[in-house]
N, C-alpha and C positions, 0 to 999 in steps of 0.2 A: 528719600525717607518714606514718602507715601507709597512708593512701589514696594519697598521692603515690608511695610505694614500690611499692604494688600496681599503680598505673597504669603506672609505668616498667617493671615486670616484665612486664606484659601486652604493652606495646609491644615489649619486647625479644623475648618469645616469638613475637610476630607476625612480627617481622623475620626471626627464624630460620626460621619456617615457610615464608616466601616465599623465603628465601635459597637453597633447594635448586634453584630454577629461576631463570635470569637474568631481569632486568627486561625485556630485549628479547623473550624468549619469552613472558613473561607478557603483555606488551603485544599480541603477536600473537594470543594466545588471546582476550584481551578484544576485539580487533578482529573476530575471528570471531564472538564472542558478539553484539556490537553489530550486525554487518552481516547476521546471520541471525535477528534477532528473538529473542534468547536468553530474554527474559522469557516467551515463549510456547512454549518447548521442553517436551516431555513431562517430561523430567528436566532441570531447569535447573541452572545453576551459581550458587552463592552466592559472589559475587566477594569477599566479606569473609572467606571461609574459606581455609585453606591450599590451594594448587593440588593437593596430593596428595589432597584430598577431592573434587575436581571429577569429575563423572561422565564416564566414557569415556576417561580419560587413562591412559597408562602412562608412568611416569617411571623412567629408569635413569641412574645417574651424573650426576644433576643436569640431565638433559635430557629433554624430552618426546619419546618415541620412537614413540608410537602414539596415534592419536585414532580412537575408534570411537563415532560418534554416529548410527548407523543407526536408522531408525524413531523419530526423535526430534523430528519436526515442525520441522526447520530450514527457514526461509522467507526467501529473500533471495539475495544474491550472495556469492561468496567474495572476501574482501578481498586486496589485493596483499600485505599484511603477512604472509600465511600463509607466505611463503618465509623469514621470519625464524625459523621452526621448522626450523633447519638440520640437526638430528639426526633429524628425523622419518623413520621407516621405513614406517609404516603409516598411511594416511589412508583411512578408511572412513566415507563420508557417504551411503551408499546409502539408498534408500527415504525420501526427504525431499521438500521442495518447492523445492529450490534452483534458481535460474534465472540468466540472463545468460551471458556468455562466461567461460571460464576465464581467470583473471588470467595475464598473460604471465610473471609472476614464478614461476609454478608450476614451470616447467622449470628453475629454479635449485635445486630441492630434490633434489640429486643423491644423497642418502642413501635416497630413497624406494625401497622394495621392493614395496609394494602400493598401488595407486591405484584405489580402488573408489568410483566416483561414479554407479553405475547407479541407474535408477529415480528420476530427478529431472526437471527441466525445463530443463536446460542447452541453450544454443544456440551457434552459431558453429562455427568450424573447429577441428579438433584442431590444437594448436600445431605449427607447422612444425619447431620445434626440440625436439619431444618426445623425440628421440633423445639429448638431453643426459642423460636419466634412465637412465644405463647400468646402474644396480643394480636396475632394475625386474624383478620376476618375474611380476607380475600387473597387467594394465591392463584394467580392466573399466568401460566407458563405456556399456553398452547401456541401451536404453529411455530415451533422451533425445531431443533435437532437434538433434544435431550435424549439420552439413552440410559439403560440400566433399569433398576427396579424402583418402585416407590419405597422410600425408607420407612421402616417401622416406626420411627420417631414421629411420623406424621400424626400419630394418635395423641401427641401432646398438645396439638393445636385445638384445644377444646372450645375456643371462640370462633373457629373457622366456619364461615357461612358459604363460601364459594371455593371449590377446588376444581380448577379447570386445567387439565393436562392434555387435552386433545391434540391430535396432529403432531406427534413427536415419534420417537423410535423406542418408546418405553416397553419393557418386557416384564415377564414374571406374573405371579399371582397377586391378587389384591391382598395387602397385609391385613391381618385380623384386627390390627389396631385402628383401622378406619371406623370400626363400630363405636369408638370412643368420641367421635365427632358429633356430639348430640345436637349441636347448633347448625349442622350442615343443611343447606337448602339446595345447593347445586353440586352434583358430582358428575363431571363430564370427562370421559376417558376415550372418546371417539378416535378412531384411526390411529391405533398403536399396535403393539403385538402382545397384549396381555393375554393370559391363558388361564386355564383351570376353571373350576366351578365357582359360582357366586356363593359366598358364605352366608349361612342363615342369619348371622349376626347383622346383616345389612338391614334387617327388620327393626333394629334398634334406632335407626336414623329417622325418628318420627317426624322431624321437621322437613324432610327431603321433599322438594317440589320438582326437581329435574334430575333424572338419572339417564345418562347417555353412555351406552356401552357398545354402540355399533362399530363395525369394522375392526374387530379384534379376533382373537382365537379362543374365546370362552367356549366352554362346552358343557354337556350334561343337562340335567334338569334344573329348573329354577326352584329356589327354596320356597316353601309355603309362606314363610315370613314376609315375602315380598308384598303380599296382600295387606300387610299391616301398615304399609306406607300410604295412608289414606289422603295425605296432602299432595301426592304426586299429581302434577299437571302434564309432565312430559316423561315418557318412557320409551326409549329408542334402543332396540336390541338386535337389529338386523345385521346380517353378514357376520354371524358367529356360527357356532355348531351346537346351539341349544336343541334339546330333544323335546318332543311332545307338542300337543296342540294347546296353545295358550290364548286362544281367542276369548275364552271366558274371563281372562284376567282383566280385560278392559271393563267388564261389568262389575268387577270387585273393587275398582278404584273410582270413587264417586266424583273426583275432580279432574279426571284425566281429559286432556285436550289433544295432545300429540302422542300418538301411539303407533309403533311400527314393529313388525316381526317379519321374518322371512316367510315366503309363501309356504314352505314346508311346515312351518309351525302353525299354519292356519288350517291344516288338513289332518285327516286321519282321526284316530280315536281321541275323544276328549280326555285330556289329562288334568288331574288335579296337580297343583304345584307339588314339587318333590320334597320329601323329608329326608333325602339322602344326607349322610354325614358330610360336613364341610371338607372339601379337598383344599385345605389351606394350612399355612403355618403362621407363626408369629413373625418370622423373618421375611 
C-alpha cells in the first residue's frame, strides 16, 4: 500500500512539474529536440525531467520566453512546431550546425524580440513576410547560406536595432523600405552580392552607429545624406565599386572610429557626396 501511495505521489509531483508549461509548448520543445539530434547536443535535455531543468530555457508566467542553445552542437532542421512557442521573445541558436530552410511558421512568432541564427548552415530565402515580426529588435542571420533579396517587408520592423545579414549569398538592391527602420543602430551586409547605388533615404536612419557594406557589388557615388548619420562610429565600404574621393567623409562624421575605403577612393579629385537619384525600387 505504501508503494502504491508513493507511486501516486511521484506521478502527481511529475504532473505538477510539467504543469507550469502547456503541453503544446512542451511538444514544440520536444520537436526541436528530435529534429536537431538532441541526443548529440553538448548539453542535452533529459525529457523525463521537469522543463524548468532543461538547459537553455527561460520560463516566465508558465511560458517559455527564451531559448539559448548556442554552441550546443544542434544538427538538423528547425521544425514547423517551433511557432507553438507563442510567447517566445528570444531565440538564440547561433554557432551550431543547423541546416535547411527556415520554417514558414517562424514568422507567426510575433512575440519574438531577438532572432539569432548566425553561424549555422541555413539555406533558402529570408521569408517574405519577415515583417510580421513587428517586435523584433535584433535580426542576426549572418554566416549562413541564405540567398535571394532582402524582402521589402523588412520595413515593417520599426523596433529593429540590429540587422546583421553578413556572409551569406544575398543579392539585389537595398529595399527602399529600410529607410523606415528609424531605431536601427547596426546595419551589416558585409560579404554578399548586393548591388546598385546606396539610396539617399539611408540618411533617415539617424540612430545608425554601424554601417558595414564591404565586399559587395555596390557602385556609383555615395549620397550626400550619408553625412547626416552623425552617430556613425563604424563605416566600412571597401571592395565595392564606389566612385569618387571620399576621404573628406571621415571629417564630416564626428563620432567615427572605424572607417575604410578602397585605395582608389582616397585618391584623385576631391568629391562632394553625390546627389544622384536613387537607383532603387520598393521591391
